[in-house]
C-alpha positions, 0 to 999 in steps of 0.5 A, a space after each residue: 524359705 521354711 514352713 512350720 506344719 499344722 498338727 493336721 498336715 503333720 498327721 497325715 504325713 506320719 499316716 502316709 510314712 506308715 502306709 509305705 512301710 517306714 513306720 509300723 502302726 504301734 509306733 505311728 500311734 506313738 508318734 502322733 500322740 505327742 506332736 506338740 510345737 516343739 515336733 512341728 517346729 522340728 518337721 519344718 524346713 526347706 521348701 520342695 521348690 527351691 531344692 534344687 539337688 535330685 535327692 537329699 540327704 537329711 542330717 539331723 544333731 541332737 546335742 546334750 547341754 546338761 549341766 554336766 557338760 558344764 561341769 566337765 569344761 566341755 561347753 567350748 569344746 561342744 561349740 567347737 565340734 558342732 561347728 567343725 561339723 558345719 565346716 566340714 559339710 561346707 567343704 564336701 561336694 555334695 553339700 547341696 543335697 544336704 539338709 541340716 537340722 540342730 537340736 540340743 537338749 537338757 531338762 527340755 529341748 531346744 529346736 536350733 533350727 529345722 532342716 535348712 541348708 548347710 550355709 544357712 545353719 547356725 553356728 553355735 557361740 556362747 549365746 546360742 549353746 549354754 549347758 545347764 539342767 538334766 539329760 531328757 534324752 529319751 524324749 529328744 530322740 523320739 521328738 527328733 525322729 517324729 519331726 524327722 519322719 515328717 519332714 522327710 515324707 513331706 519330700 518324698 511326696 514331692 517326689 524327692 528321694 531322701 535319706 537320714 542321719 541322726 545323731 545323738 551326742 551326750 555325755 549322761 544318761 537319760 534322767 527326767 523324760 517321760 518316754 522309756 527306753 523301750 519307746 526309743 527302741 520301737 522307733 528305733 527298730 521301724 526306722 532302720 527296718 525302712 533302710 532310710 535311716 542311720 541312726 547314731 549315739 556318741 557317748 562321752 565319759 566313764 560315767 555311763 555304759 553308752 553301749 548299754 544305753 545305745 542299745 537300749 535305744 534301739 542303736 546298732 552296735 556299728 553306730 556307737 561311739 564310746 568316747 571315755 575321755 571326757 575332756 575337750 581332746 577326746 570330745 573334739 575327736 569324737 566330733 571329728 569322727 562324727 563329722 567324717 561319718 556324716 559326710 561319708 553317709 551324705 555320699 552314700 558311701 555308708 548304707 542305712 539301716 541297721 546293718 550300718 556301720 556308721 563309726 566303721 572305717 
């Protein structure tokens, strides 16, 4: 069972995250000023009493669904890549300690599902993943992280140690967000300093310098993957690396924080 938070509940969780040092006061204000229905739905997740693991890794995947994905013929490889990620977790011995959330974004965000067990995660198909629109990268990053912070705090309040892995996959730079790269960076810096978060970006294609994009959003160098080959094979290769790294992070083999080497062998 999952339960959507009320605005008051979410605000209380963000306040607790601030009090425990996960967020600074300024960044807390950035989040609480943008607690819309989508963030509240994203902060839902498996009820604490249904979690049997002694500690939990929250894996959040944000996947670009802008028109350039379709233009490059990458819709099918994205579906295959996301499903391969689910397969990788299904085969991992730590799968019971992993909760997955999935978002897609173009001109706006879509919450595919909030934090659920690996077997309950949604597999992509032609109906639930279609590309079209612009690339609201910054808004998506901030909203997904806000949802993660609230749900993770709920688990910690219930006595469950929780770490988070957040990965965004995109083939373009931001177009159309109301938030700025500096807002992303402010939030990223706080979360990395808490040493409870691993934040990563996968950029696909040569049109954009994704190292600069990621750096502007506060993502550490070792957590940036720039796959310049924007082809089906290049995208599949990128998702394979994401899958391998995400599973390793859930096993505690990748330390969270700014020094994390998510894509470092």
